[in-house]
Legacy VTK file of the C-alpha trace (Angstrom):
# vtk DataFile Version 3.0
C-alpha trace
ASCII
DATASET POLYDATA
POINTS 333 float
7.298 -15.977 23.701
8.597 -15.206 20.210
12.072 -14.172 19.088
12.259 -13.242 15.415
15.205 -12.293 13.240
14.098 -9.893 10.506
16.020 -9.169 7.307
15.487 -6.233 4.953
17.368 -6.095 1.640
14.936 -4.600 -0.863
17.214 -1.863 -2.206
20.636 -0.618 -1.078
20.433 -0.944 2.714
21.215 -4.243 4.414
19.361 -4.401 7.702
18.789 -6.958 10.459
16.638 -6.688 13.565
15.679 -8.816 16.543
12.049 -8.631 17.664
11.057 -10.225 20.965
7.346 -10.436 21.729
6.706 -7.457 19.470
9.455 -5.292 21.003
12.533 -4.153 19.062
15.752 -5.330 20.728
18.082 -4.273 17.912
17.821 -2.636 14.506
21.071 -2.533 12.519
21.262 -0.838 9.119
24.326 -1.035 6.884
24.230 1.483 4.024
26.074 1.525 0.718
28.166 4.512 -0.364
29.106 2.976 -3.712
26.063 4.498 -5.470
26.812 8.175 -4.806
29.072 8.613 -7.814
26.337 7.241 -10.094
23.540 9.536 -8.924
21.277 6.594 -8.070
21.225 2.965 -6.996
22.986 0.546 -9.364
21.183 -2.808 -8.896
24.163 -5.051 -9.629
26.409 -3.172 -7.209
23.664 -3.201 -4.580
23.292 -6.990 -4.656
27.065 -7.462 -4.407
27.214 -5.190 -1.374
24.381 -7.129 0.265
26.423 -10.308 -0.112
29.288 -8.669 1.758
27.138 -6.999 4.402
24.456 -9.470 5.371
26.433 -11.834 7.638
28.139 -9.126 9.755
24.892 -7.139 9.903
22.938 -10.115 11.255
25.680 -10.976 13.729
25.747 -7.378 14.997
21.962 -7.419 15.461
22.184 -10.680 17.431
25.031 -9.403 19.586
23.307 -6.113 20.400
20.134 -7.978 21.389
22.126 -10.570 23.370
20.455 -13.344 21.366
21.987 -16.558 20.003
21.055 -18.234 16.714
19.608 -21.113 18.738
17.191 -18.702 20.481
15.464 -17.724 17.235
11.941 -18.967 16.613
11.391 -17.559 13.108
13.048 -15.593 10.314
11.130 -12.766 8.641
12.331 -11.340 5.331
11.274 -8.849 2.684
9.858 -10.697 -0.303
9.130 -7.556 -2.315
8.743 -5.100 -3.848
12.348 -4.167 -4.517
15.414 -4.900 -6.637
15.503 -8.543 -7.674
19.177 -9.150 -6.921
18.940 -7.458 -3.537
15.827 -9.405 -2.572
17.475 -12.694 -3.576
20.360 -12.128 -1.145
18.063 -11.563 1.818
15.731 -14.397 0.857
18.509 -16.932 0.363
20.088 -16.043 3.705
16.702 -16.330 5.428
16.036 -19.719 3.817
19.430 -21.077 4.817
19.128 -19.877 8.386
15.587 -21.238 8.719
16.746 -24.646 7.489
19.791 -24.730 9.756
17.742 -23.836 12.855
14.588 -25.709 11.821
12.421 -22.610 12.281
9.695 -21.123 10.065
10.048 -18.478 7.363
7.814 -15.409 7.286
7.535 -13.382 4.082
6.762 -9.670 4.435
5.508 -7.070 1.980
7.909 -4.122 2.120
5.200 -1.458 1.823
2.987 -3.031 4.473
6.049 -3.158 6.720
6.512 0.605 6.346
2.976 1.133 7.636
3.399 -1.322 10.499
6.613 0.415 11.585
4.255 2.555 13.661
3.671 -0.473 15.884
7.346 -0.652 16.842
6.818 1.998 19.509
4.154 3.812 21.515
1.797 5.463 20.976
0.477 3.026 18.404
-2.149 4.274 15.926
-5.799 3.539 16.659
-7.821 1.785 13.967
-8.919 2.906 11.508
-6.160 5.291 10.503
-4.943 6.768 7.249
-1.299 6.339 6.274
0.617 8.342 3.689
3.521 6.137 2.629
6.191 8.059 0.716
9.547 6.729 -0.430
11.941 6.727 -3.351
9.838 4.238 -5.280
6.325 4.548 -3.880
3.728 7.112 -2.902
0.503 5.663 -1.501
-2.506 6.566 0.613
-3.650 3.557 2.620
-6.698 3.143 4.812
-5.639 0.821 7.623
-8.659 -0.899 9.159
-6.713 -3.522 11.114
-3.284 -5.155 11.214
-4.142 -7.341 8.231
-6.835 -5.176 6.618
-5.361 -2.517 4.351
-7.168 -0.651 1.580
-5.114 1.147 -1.051
-6.947 4.401 -1.858
-4.439 6.068 -4.138
-0.876 5.936 -5.409
1.500 7.585 -7.834
0.806 6.992 -11.503
4.427 7.692 -12.466
7.313 9.019 -10.342
7.215 8.773 -6.557
7.775 11.716 -4.221
11.250 10.475 -3.349
12.135 10.330 -7.040
11.004 13.939 -7.425
13.452 14.977 -4.714
16.334 12.917 -6.095
15.800 13.900 -9.729
15.534 17.554 -8.751
18.790 17.141 -6.867
20.422 15.734 -9.987
19.204 18.723 -12.008
20.682 21.050 -9.370
23.971 19.157 -9.221
23.468 17.882 -5.663
24.848 14.609 -4.345
22.747 11.457 -4.112
20.526 10.919 -2.202
19.328 14.482 -2.653
16.272 14.433 -0.388
18.086 15.171 2.898
20.275 17.789 1.175
17.259 19.613 -0.278
15.605 19.475 3.144
18.645 21.083 4.792
19.019 23.810 2.139
15.284 24.551 2.151
15.446 25.553 5.826
17.615 28.496 4.786
15.493 29.492 1.805
12.288 31.269 0.815
9.782 29.288 -1.321
9.296 32.162 -3.765
9.260 30.124 -6.985
5.992 28.469 -7.935
5.375 25.326 -9.970
2.179 23.927 -11.437
0.306 21.362 -9.368
-0.388 18.211 -11.442
-4.068 17.356 -11.921
-4.714 13.709 -11.099
-7.958 11.825 -10.545
-9.016 10.434 -7.176
-6.391 10.158 -4.465
-3.567 9.431 -6.893
-0.343 11.365 -7.366
1.898 12.383 -10.254
5.380 13.829 -9.909
6.795 13.254 -13.391
5.351 16.515 -14.737
6.626 18.452 -11.737
10.127 17.105 -12.302
9.943 18.196 -15.960
8.634 21.635 -15.014
11.515 22.122 -12.606
14.012 21.052 -15.268
12.666 23.538 -17.848
12.492 26.286 -15.221
16.152 25.817 -14.333
17.218 25.685 -17.998
15.300 28.876 -18.736
16.768 30.759 -15.798
20.313 29.593 -16.599
20.030 31.133 -20.067
19.533 34.510 -18.407
21.956 33.978 -15.552
24.584 31.224 -15.556
24.924 31.561 -11.783
21.180 31.306 -11.122
21.323 27.936 -9.364
24.391 28.863 -7.361
22.888 32.181 -6.238
19.397 30.851 -5.512
19.950 27.251 -4.405
18.276 27.691 -1.001
15.166 29.336 -2.458
14.928 26.731 -5.234
15.089 23.888 -2.724
12.541 25.569 -0.458
10.181 26.055 -3.413
10.516 22.481 -4.661
10.079 21.018 -1.188
7.011 23.156 -0.476
5.355 22.099 -3.724
5.988 18.384 -3.129
4.661 18.595 0.432
1.670 20.655 -0.782
0.757 17.930 -3.272
1.135 15.172 -0.697
-0.818 16.778 2.126
-3.614 18.291 0.034
-4.534 14.871 -1.328
-3.957 13.159 2.014
-6.200 15.633 3.861
-8.938 15.254 1.242
-8.851 11.467 1.583
-9.051 11.715 5.373
-12.032 14.059 5.247
-13.856 12.001 2.637
-13.447 8.846 4.744
-14.079 10.619 8.057
-10.779 9.432 9.533
-9.064 11.583 12.140
-5.978 9.503 12.868
-3.236 10.214 10.318
0.197 8.627 9.930
3.147 8.927 7.591
5.700 6.272 6.692
8.580 5.599 4.299
11.866 7.366 3.648
10.340 10.724 2.722
8.476 10.776 6.051
11.845 11.872 7.481
11.432 15.186 5.646
11.223 17.971 8.227
8.609 20.060 6.405
6.303 17.089 5.840
6.568 16.113 9.506
5.970 19.655 10.768
3.044 20.376 8.491
1.317 17.051 9.235
1.614 17.862 12.933
0.128 21.324 12.319
-2.676 19.885 10.194
-3.616 17.515 12.992
-3.572 20.239 15.659
-5.658 22.631 13.542
-8.347 19.979 13.030
-8.160 18.335 16.468
-6.904 15.161 14.797
-4.206 12.742 15.940
-0.955 12.427 13.983
1.584 9.606 14.156
5.098 10.450 13.025
7.726 7.686 13.337
11.228 8.138 14.671
13.778 8.665 11.916
15.216 5.158 12.325
11.832 3.681 11.389
11.309 5.940 8.339
13.956 4.665 5.947
14.328 1.003 4.984
15.010 -1.003 8.135
14.514 -4.546 9.393
12.599 -3.555 12.532
9.529 -2.753 10.451
9.894 -6.135 8.715
10.166 -7.791 12.113
7.054 -6.062 13.452
5.067 -7.188 10.403
6.572 -10.654 10.826
5.613 -10.744 14.502
1.917 -10.299 13.755
2.099 -12.956 11.043
3.905 -15.237 13.512
0.967 -14.911 15.917
-1.298 -16.079 13.089
1.129 -18.892 12.152
1.233 -17.418 8.648
4.451 -19.046 7.444
6.093 -19.465 4.040
7.516 -22.598 2.486
11.090 -23.107 1.330
10.038 -22.755 -2.314
9.044 -19.092 -1.849
10.645 -16.778 -4.428
11.265 -13.013 -4.437
8.629 -10.756 -5.981
10.221 -7.462 -7.100
6.913 -6.073 -8.366
4.603 -7.635 -5.810
1.057 -6.362 -6.318
-0.960 -4.816 -3.516
-3.540 -7.197 -2.107
LINES 1 334
333 0 1 2 3 4 5 6 7 8 9 10 11 12 13 14 15 16 17 18 19 20 21 22 23 24 25 26 27 28 29 30 31 32 33 34 35 36 37 38 39 40 41 42 43 44 45 46 47 48 49 50 51 52 53 54 55 56 57 58 59 60 61 62 63 64 65 66 67 68 69 70 71 72 73 74 75 76 77 78 79 80 81 82 83 84 85 86 87 88 89 90 91 92 93 94 95 96 97 98 99 100 101 102 103 104 105 106 107 108 109 110 111 112 113 114 115 116 117 118 119 120 121 122 123 124 125 126 127 128 129 130 131 132 133 134 135 136 137 138 139 140 141 142 143 144 145 146 147 148 149 150 151 152 153 154 155 156 157 158 159 160 161 162 163 164 165 166 167 168 169 170 171 172 173 174 175 176 177 178 179 180 181 182 183 184 185 186 187 188 189 190 191 192 193 194 195 196 197 198 199 200 201 202 203 204 205 206 207 208 209 210 211 212 213 214 215 216 217 218 219 220 221 222 223 224 225 226 227 228 229 230 231 232 233 234 235 236 237 238 239 240 241 242 243 244 245 246 247 248 249 250 251 252 253 254 255 256 257 258 259 260 261 262 263 264 265 266 267 268 269 270 271 272 273 274 275 276 277 278 279 280 281 282 283 284 285 286 287 288 289 290 291 292 293 294 295 296 297 298 299 300 301 302 303 304 305 306 307 308 309 310 311 312 313 314 315 316 317 318 319 320 321 322 323 324 325 326 327 328 329 330 331 332
């Protein structure tokens, strides 16, 4: 038997989860509204909010799972990548709790945890499978050969897909985070505006040029019509969303075909996007492939995914020492 407390604090969400024998008993996420007025996450404010949120978040996760501190057998935490101050809060709490309960620490790579979120529920992906991991800071194509055998095939060379959504939202005057807002508006629009698809080698991505193209397009149209954005907001959002999803899935499909893999998964915050989810499902049906699309609660940053990754490391007795430090730019290995 294993009962693990998992802590996720890589950015602006404080999350705690209880994992028992690989099953999720609770998954509590406490968000931060303080960043909305700034149009993006302010690292210093994020770390301060984590300090306020982490104790009640952990206690809520324990209560919901009907677990006591003395029942815990390990503490899993996000070591990186992420914001340094935010990571420090989660790491320090995990260290203190591990010492007080005399239980081991388990460090978890945030991006690997996103992939392993698929193992929090059934059906679980069959190996090997291809995972498209898309979030505010990362866009990656990963060939997953086994629980501990990942191969990074491609990634963004500049902005991530989530950044493209949020920066477009800022250009359009939408609130932060803009991704869900663009998704909602796009459902009412027609993708009649076209944008150039960036040319990138291999299975890599680039969204910086797309963001710039959108900015110049909006500026040009506003010179002719000051109400252009207001009058065409739904169509603009539909066009931007379609282009981003086109870029993601065209490269993802090519990687799957080249590697002869028919089991496809998506992960990360942008995997909550309705068009990406629908079109991946359609792609799989059209090709007689299998698609794995996580529940929304396992898409965005959450401690359950950290706990699932920690559970498999617990089985291998892959523990960390008390001198472990956060790694905000942890390299893929």
